[in-house]
N, C-alpha and C positions, 0 to 999 in steps of 0.2 A: 513565469512559472505557473503565477495565482492569478492571472490577468482572465477577465474574459468569462464565459461562459462555463458553467460546471459540464466536464465531460460526461453526457447524460448517455451516450452509447459505450463508451467505457466503460460506467459503472453498470448498465445493464451486460456488457461481457464478464465483468468481474464477478456479479451476481453467480452467474453460470457458472465462471471457474471456482467459485464456496463452493458451489455447492456439487462439482464433482468431486471436490476433497472431503465431500461429506459435511460441509456446515451446513445449516439454516443461517439464513441473515436475518436482517431488520432494516432496512433504510433510513436516514436520517431523518428527521420530519424538523429538526428546528436550523433553519437556516443561520444562527448565531454559532452554532457550534461546529467545527472547522474539521469535521469527517463527514464519510460515505456511507459507509455500511461498519452494522455491529453485526459480527460472527461467530457464532457459536454453535458447538454440538456440546454431546455430556462431558468430553476430557479436555476441554478447549474452549478458550472465548476471546477475541480478536478485535480490537477498535482498527478501520482502514479507511486509509483515504484514497484515494484513485487519482491518479495526473498521468498526462498523457502528453508528450512533445512531441515538435516534428523533425529532431535532428535527431539524425545516431548518438547512441549514447557511446563515448570511448570507454574502452576497458581498463583504463585508470580516472574515471572521474571521479571525482570528488564529491558526493553527493552534499557534503556541506557547501558545497559553492553554486551545486547545481537547483540547489532545491533549497536557500535558505527558509523563506517565510512560510512554507508547508511544513517543516520541521519545529519552527518554533510556536507554528499551531498547533500542530500534534503534541507537543512537548506540554504544551500550555492546557490541554484538556483537562474539564473540572470531573476526571476520573480518577480512581485510585491508581496510584502507580504500578501496583503490580499486576493492572490490565496489559498485556503486550498491545504494543501500536505498531502500526505497518504502514505502508507508502507503495501503493501498487502501482507502478510505474512500466510505460510500455510508450513506442515509438509510433508514430504513424504506419509504420513499413514494417514493423516485429509484430508477430501474432500468440509473441509469448509476455509473460508476466514478469518483472525484475520486482522482486518483493525485497521491500528494504526493512530490517527493524529497526525501529527509534526506539534509542537508549535516551537516557536521562542527557548525557556527556560523547553521546557516538551514535552511528548509523550503521548496520552493517545489512550486507547483502546476503540473502538466506544463500546456502551455498549446493552443493549438486544435490544433497541428500539433505534435506528440510525434514521438518516437521510433517506430516501427513502424507506420507511418502511421495511429496512434490518434487522433479526430478526439473532441476534451473538450468535451459540449455546455454545459459550466458556465463556460468562458474566454471574460471580456469582452470 
């Protein structure tokens, strides 16, 4: 998942997605930091890493096994722990994002009604 070039097209689409939810964004300019966007609005802020995979994601996927390097990198970012961290993930054939909220010891997919009036089409 972390090999290869940055998903530039997916990052551009993630920027538009953030704007649809009312966020403004700032792209990461430091290649040593493992995040792509810092999104913010008056009531919220979040660090986002964008990832794309070629394969369909099984509903029973364990994200700790699918994205171990990305999760480790996002968890160790030098930001205060109270700033939420997310991985926005999607496959090449899905046009919707899976928003994964990264916690210190776990990962949770934002369910049907998440923050920002976001509707997750993949929630069970």
